[in-house]
FINUBA-51513 format. One record per residue: z, x, y of N, C-alpha, C in turn; residue in three letters. Coordinates in steps of 0.05 Angstrom, whole numbers. Each point is the difference from the previous one (the first is absolute). Example, Ala and Ser with C-alpha at 12.3 -4.5 7.8 and 13.67 -1.06 7.14 Angstrom:
BEGIN
+--------+--------+--------+--------+--------+--------+--------+--------+--------+--------+
|   n_c3 |   n_c1 |   n_c2 |  ca_c3 |  ca_c1 |  ca_c2 |   c_c3 |   c_c1 |   c_c2 | residu |
+--------+--------+--------+--------+--------+--------+--------+--------+--------+--------+
|    156 |    264 |   -114 |      0 |    -18 |     24 |      0 |     18 |     24 |    ALA |
|    -14 |     -7 |     21 |      1 |     16 |     24 |     14 |    -15 |     22 |    SER |
+--------+--------+--------+--------+--------+--------+--------+--------+--------+--------+
***
This chain:
BEGIN
+--------+--------+--------+--------+--------+--------+--------+--------+--------+--------+
|   n_c3 |   n_c1 |   n_c2 |  ca_c3 |  ca_c1 |  ca_c2 |   c_c3 |   c_c1 |   c_c2 | residu |
+--------+--------+--------+--------+--------+--------+--------+--------+--------+--------+
|  -1537 |   -567 |   -729 |     -5 |     12 |     26 |      9 |    -20 |     22 |    VAL |
|     16 |      9 |     19 |     10 |    -18 |     20 |    -22 |    -10 |     19 |    PRO |
|      3 |    -24 |     10 |    -18 |    -10 |     20 |     14 |     -3 |     27 |    THR |
|     25 |      8 |      1 |     16 |     -1 |     25 |     18 |     24 |      1 |    ASP |
|     10 |      6 |     24 |     15 |     25 |      4 |     28 |      0 |    -13 |    GLU |
|     11 |    -22 |     -8 |     27 |     -1 |    -11 |      0 |    -18 |    -25 |    ASP |
|    -11 |     10 |    -22 |     -1 |    -15 |    -25 |     14 |     17 |    -22 |    GLU |
|     26 |     -2 |     -3 |     14 |     16 |    -20 |    -12 |     -4 |    -28 |    PRO |
|     -7 |    -24 |     -8 |    -10 |     -5 |    -27 |    -27 |     12 |     -5 |    ALA |
|    -14 |      9 |     20 |    -27 |     12 |     -3 |      1 |     30 |      3 |    ALA |
|     23 |     12 |      1 |      3 |     28 |      3 |     20 |     12 |    -20 |    ASN |
|     -1 |     26 |     -3 |     19 |     15 |    -16 |     18 |     15 |     19 |    VAL |
|     26 |     -2 |     -4 |     19 |     14 |     18 |     27 |      4 |    -15 |    TYR |
|     17 |     17 |     11 |     26 |      5 |    -12 |     21 |    -18 |     14 |    PHE |
|     21 |     -5 |    -14 |     22 |    -17 |      9 |     10 |      7 |     28 |    ARG |
|      5 |    -20 |     16 |     12 |      5 |     26 |     26 |     15 |     -2 |    ALA |
|      4 |     20 |     17 |     24 |     16 |      0 |     -2 |     24 |    -18 |    GLY |
|    -21 |      2 |    -17 |     -3 |     23 |    -17 |    -14 |     22 |     16 |    SER |
|      1 |     25 |    -11 |    -13 |     22 |     13 |    -28 |      5 |    -10 |    SER |
|    -12 |    -21 |    -11 |    -27 |      3 |    -11 |      2 |      1 |    -31 |    GLY |
|    -19 |     13 |    -12 |      0 |      2 |    -29 |    -26 |     12 |    -10 |    GLY |
|     -3 |      0 |    -26 |    -24 |     12 |    -13 |    -13 |    -21 |    -17 |    ARG |
|    -27 |      2 |     -2 |    -14 |    -14 |    -20 |    -23 |     17 |    -11 |    PHE |
|     -7 |     -5 |    -25 |    -20 |     17 |    -14 |    -23 |    -17 |     -9 |    ARG |
|    -24 |     13 |      0 |    -24 |    -12 |    -12 |     -6 |     17 |    -24 |    MET |
|     -8 |    -14 |    -22 |     -7 |     14 |    -25 |    -28 |    -10 |     -8 |    ASP |
|    -19 |     18 |      0 |    -28 |     -7 |     -7 |     -6 |      2 |    -30 |    PHE |
|     20 |      6 |    -16 |     -1 |      4 |    -29 |    -14 |     25 |     -9 |    THR |
|    -20 |      9 |     14 |    -13 |     26 |     -5 |     -6 |     13 |     27 |    THR |
|     -2 |     26 |      2 |     -6 |     13 |     26 |    -27 |     -9 |     10 |    PRO |
|     -1 |     -5 |     26 |    -25 |     -7 |     14 |     -4 |     20 |     24 |    ILE |
|    -24 |      5 |      7 |     -6 |     17 |     22 |      2 |    -17 |     26 |    ASP |
|     21 |      5 |     15 |      6 |    -16 |     24 |    -13 |     11 |     24 |    ILE |
|    -17 |    -16 |     13 |    -14 |      8 |     24 |     16 |     -6 |     25 |    VAL |
|     14 |    -24 |      0 |     13 |     -9 |     24 |     22 |    -20 |     -7 |    ARG |
|     21 |     -1 |     16 |     21 |    -20 |     -2 |      2 |    -12 |     28 |    VAL |
|     -4 |    -27 |      2 |      3 |    -14 |     25 |     24 |    -19 |     -2 |    ASN |
|     16 |     -1 |     21 |     22 |    -19 |      2 |     -2 |    -16 |     26 |    THR |
|      8 |    -25 |     -2 |     -2 |    -18 |     22 |     26 |    -15 |      3 |    TYR |
|      8 |     -5 |     25 |     25 |    -15 |      5 |     -4 |    -16 |     25 |    SER |
|     17 |    -22 |      2 |     -2 |    -18 |     23 |     26 |    -14 |      4 |    TRP |
|     10 |      2 |     25 |     25 |    -13 |      7 |      2 |      1 |     31 |    HIS |
|     13 |    -21 |     12 |      1 |      0 |     29 |     21 |     19 |     12 |    PRO |
|     15 |     14 |    -17 |     22 |     16 |     10 |      1 |     27 |    -16 |    ASN |
|     24 |     10 |     -4 |      4 |     27 |    -12 |     -8 |      1 |    -30 |    THR |
|     -7 |    -22 |    -12 |     -9 |      1 |    -28 |    -31 |      4 |     -2 |    ARG |
|    -13 |      5 |     22 |    -28 |      5 |      1 |     -7 |     29 |     -7 |    GLY |
|     12 |     20 |     13 |     -8 |     28 |     -5 |      7 |      9 |    -29 |    PRO |
|    -14 |     20 |     -9 |      4 |     11 |    -27 |     12 |     28 |      2 |    GLN |
|     19 |      6 |    -18 |     12 |     26 |     -3 |      6 |      5 |    -29 |    LEU |
|    -16 |     17 |    -13 |      4 |      6 |    -28 |    -11 |     27 |     -8 |    TYR |
|     11 |     11 |    -22 |    -12 |     24 |    -12 |    -15 |     -9 |    -24 |    LYS |
|    -24 |     11 |     -4 |    -17 |     -7 |    -23 |      0 |     24 |    -19 |    LEU |
|      8 |     -6 |    -25 |      0 |     20 |    -21 |    -19 |     -8 |    -22 |    TYR |
|    -10 |     19 |    -15 |    -18 |     -6 |    -23 |      7 |     17 |    -24 |    ALA |
|     -7 |     -9 |    -23 |      6 |     15 |    -25 |    -20 |     -9 |    -21 |    ALA |
|     -6 |     20 |    -18 |    -17 |     -7 |    -23 |     17 |     -6 |    -24 |    ASP |
|     26 |      6 |      1 |     19 |     -5 |    -21 |      2 |     21 |    -21 |    GLY |
|    -14 |     22 |      3 |     -1 |     21 |    -21 |     23 |     21 |      3 |    SER |
|     13 |      2 |     23 |     21 |     19 |      4 |     23 |     -6 |    -20 |    ASP |
|     11 |     21 |    -14 |     22 |     -5 |    -19 |     25 |    -11 |     14 |    PRO |
|      3 |      5 |     25 |     23 |    -10 |     15 |     -5 |    -28 |     13 |    LYS |
|    -23 |    -12 |     -6 |     -8 |    -24 |     13 |     20 |    -23 |     -4 |    PHE |
|      7 |    -12 |     23 |     17 |    -23 |      0 |    -15 |    -22 |     15 |    ASN |
|     -8 |    -21 |    -14 |    -17 |    -21 |     11 |     14 |    -16 |     21 |    ALA |
|     27 |      0 |      0 |     15 |    -17 |     19 |     23 |     15 |     12 |    ALA |
|     -5 |     20 |     16 |     22 |     15 |     12 |     15 |    -18 |     20 |    PRO |
|     26 |     -1 |     -2 |     16 |    -17 |     18 |      1 |     12 |     27 |    LYS |
|      6 |    -16 |     20 |      4 |      9 |     28 |     20 |     23 |     -1 |    ARG |
|     -5 |     21 |     15 |     18 |     23 |      0 |    -10 |     22 |    -18 |    GLY |
|    -18 |     -6 |    -18 |    -13 |     20 |    -17 |    -27 |      7 |     12 |    VAL |
|     -4 |     25 |      5 |    -26 |      9 |     11 |    -21 |     -3 |    -21 |    ASP |
|    -20 |    -17 |      4 |    -21 |     -3 |    -21 |    -14 |     26 |     -7 |    PRO |
|     -3 |     18 |     20 |    -13 |     26 |     -6 |     15 |     16 |    -20 |    ALA |
|     26 |     -6 |     -4 |     16 |     15 |    -20 |     -4 |    -11 |    -28 |    SER |
|    -14 |    -22 |     -3 |     -3 |    -12 |    -27 |    -29 |     -9 |     -5 |    CYS |
|    -19 |     18 |      7 |    -28 |     -5 |     -8 |    -18 |    -14 |     19 |    GLY |
|      9 |     -6 |     24 |    -16 |    -14 |     20 |    -10 |     20 |     21 |    TRP |
|    -23 |     -5 |     11 |    -12 |     16 |     21 |      1 |    -16 |     26 |    LYS |
|     11 |     12 |     21 |      0 |    -14 |     26 |    -29 |      2 |     11 |    LEU |
|    -11 |    -24 |      5 |    -27 |     -1 |     12 |      1 |      1 |     30 |    ILE |
|     17 |    -17 |     12 |      3 |      0 |     29 |     23 |    -18 |      9 |    THR |
|      7 |      3 |     25 |     18 |    -18 |     14 |    -17 |    -18 |     18 |    LEU |
|      3 |    -26 |     -2 |    -14 |    -19 |     16 |     19 |    -12 |     20 |    VAL |
|     -7 |      1 |     26 |     16 |    -13 |     20 |    -20 |    -13 |     20 |    SER |
|      3 |    -26 |      4 |    -16 |    -14 |     20 |     19 |     -9 |     23 |    THR |
|     24 |     13 |      1 |     19 |     -7 |     21 |    -12 |      6 |     28 |    LEU |
|     -1 |    -19 |     18 |    -11 |      6 |     27 |     19 |     19 |     15 |    PRO |
|    -11 |     17 |     17 |     16 |     18 |     17 |     16 |    -16 |     20 |    ASP |
|    -11 |    -22 |     10 |     14 |    -16 |     19 |    -12 |    -28 |      0 |    GLU |
|     14 |    -19 |     13 |    -10 |    -27 |      2 |      9 |    -17 |    -24 |    GLY |
|    -13 |    -23 |     -1 |      7 |    -20 |    -21 |     -8 |     11 |    -28 |    GLU |
|     16 |     -7 |    -20 |     -5 |      9 |    -27 |    -14 |    -21 |    -17 |    GLU |
|     -1 |    -25 |      9 |    -13 |    -21 |    -16 |    -30 |      2 |      0 |    GLY |
|    -12 |    -14 |    -19 |    -29 |     -1 |     -2 |    -10 |      7 |    -28 |    GLY |
|    -26 |      5 |     -1 |    -13 |      7 |    -26 |     -3 |     30 |     -1 |    GLN |
|      6 |     12 |    -23 |     -2 |     29 |     -4 |    -17 |      6 |    -25 |    TYR |
|    -15 |     21 |      1 |    -15 |     10 |    -23 |      2 |     30 |     -1 |    ALA |
|      3 |     10 |    -24 |      1 |     29 |     -5 |    -19 |      6 |    -23 |    ALA |
|    -14 |     23 |      3 |    -18 |      8 |    -21 |      5 |     29 |     -7 |    SER |
|      5 |      6 |    -26 |      5 |     27 |     -9 |    -23 |      9 |    -16 |    VAL |
|    -12 |     22 |      8 |    -23 |     11 |    -15 |      1 |     31 |      4 |    SER |
|    -20 |     13 |    -12 |     -1 |     29 |      1 |    -29 |      8 |      7 |    ASP |
|     -4 |     21 |     15 |    -27 |      9 |      8 |    -17 |      8 |    -24 |    ALA |
|     13 |      6 |    -22 |    -15 |      8 |    -25 |    -13 |    -25 |    -13 |    SER |
|      9 |    -24 |      8 |    -11 |    -24 |    -12 |     18 |    -11 |    -22 |    GLY |
|     22 |     14 |     -6 |     18 |    -10 |    -21 |     28 |      9 |      6 |    SER |
|     19 |    -18 |     -4 |     29 |      7 |      1 |      9 |     13 |    -26 |    LEU |
|    -15 |     -4 |    -21 |      6 |     11 |    -26 |     -2 |    -21 |    -22 |    GLY |
|      4 |      9 |    -24 |     -1 |    -19 |    -23 |     28 |     -6 |     -9 |    LYS |
|      9 |    -24 |      4 |     28 |     -8 |     -5 |      2 |    -27 |    -14 |    TYR |
|     21 |     -2 |    -16 |      6 |    -25 |    -14 |     18 |    -17 |     17 |    ARG |
|     18 |     13 |     15 |     21 |    -14 |     15 |     -1 |      6 |     30 |    TYR |
|      8 |    -20 |     16 |      5 |      4 |     28 |     29 |    -10 |      5 |    LEU |
|     15 |     14 |     16 |     27 |     -8 |      7 |      2 |     -2 |     31 |    LEU |
|      8 |    -23 |      9 |      3 |     -5 |     29 |     30 |      1 |      5 |    PHE |
|      9 |     19 |     17 |     28 |      3 |      7 |      2 |    -10 |     29 |    ASP |
|      9 |    -25 |      3 |     -1 |    -14 |     26 |     26 |      1 |     15 |    CYS |
|     -1 |      3 |     26 |     23 |      3 |     17 |      0 |    -22 |     21 |    TYR |
|     23 |     -6 |     11 |      2 |    -20 |     22 |    -12 |     12 |     25 |    VAL |
|    -10 |    -18 |     17 |    -14 |      9 |     24 |     19 |      0 |     25 |    THR |
|     24 |    -11 |     -4 |     20 |      1 |     22 |     27 |     -7 |    -12 |    GLU |
|     22 |      8 |     14 |     27 |     -3 |    -10 |     17 |    -18 |     19 |    LEU |
|    -12 |    -13 |     19 |     15 |    -16 |     19 |     11 |    -26 |    -12 |    HIS |
|    -13 |    -10 |    -21 |      9 |    -24 |    -14 |     -8 |      2 |    -29 |    ASP |
|      2 |    -21 |    -15 |     -6 |      0 |    -29 |    -29 |     -6 |     -6 |    ASN |
|    -17 |     -1 |     20 |    -28 |    -10 |     -4 |    -21 |     22 |      4 |    TRP |
|      5 |     24 |    -11 |    -19 |     22 |      4 |    -18 |      6 |    -23 |    GLY |
|      0 |    -16 |    -21 |    -17 |      5 |    -23 |    -28 |    -13 |      4 |    ASN |
|    -20 |     16 |     -3 |    -28 |     -8 |      5 |     -9 |    -23 |    -18 |    THR |
|    -16 |    -17 |     11 |    -13 |    -21 |    -15 |    -27 |     11 |     -9 |    PHE |
|     -2 |     11 |    -24 |    -25 |     10 |    -11 |    -17 |    -24 |     -9 |    TYR |
|    -23 |     -2 |     12 |    -18 |    -23 |     -5 |    -20 |      5 |    -21 |    SER |
|     -9 |     25 |     -2 |    -21 |      7 |    -19 |      0 |     30 |     -5 |    GLU |
|     -5 |      8 |    -25 |     -3 |     29 |     -7 |    -25 |      2 |    -17 |    ILE |
|    -18 |     17 |      9 |    -25 |      4 |    -15 |     -1 |     29 |     -9 |    ASP |
|     -5 |      4 |    -26 |     -5 |     27 |    -11 |    -29 |      1 |     -8 |    VAL |
|    -15 |     18 |     12 |    -28 |      2 |     -5 |     -5 |     25 |    -17 |    ILE |
|    -12 |     -4 |    -23 |     -7 |     22 |    -19 |    -30 |      6 |      1 |    GLY |
|     -6 |     23 |    -10 |    -29 |      7 |     -1 |    -14 |    -18 |    -20 |    LYS |
|    -24 |     -9 |      7 |    -16 |    -18 |    -17 |     16 |    -24 |     -8 |    ASN |
+--------+--------+--------+--------+--------+--------+--------+--------+--------+--------+
***
């Protein structure tokens, strides 16, 4: 976890100049997910978060655990949970950001996998990939 606003070694991010990317979490067995929290911190455009969150239990016969960019995960066994955007409407983009994904029912569902499809937060230069500082997945019990 970073202790300062610009610590590349303490964050997860995609290569400068790339359009983002995907990463997957595998819990080895399905868990009942209550909430997913993501945190980021950077003094500039790498602070805000922009990603689609997908989930899967792995049971779909068409399931592809690692769909490449350009392949819609929903076409290969993944369920779109939500689009997360902490992009400010105006003003400075730097700072600390937190996003929390949950459902009024108390559960997002029972899933083995989560897929984060991350996008750049700006296209003015090569430095638009978010510095993800922490990701917490909270399960029931």
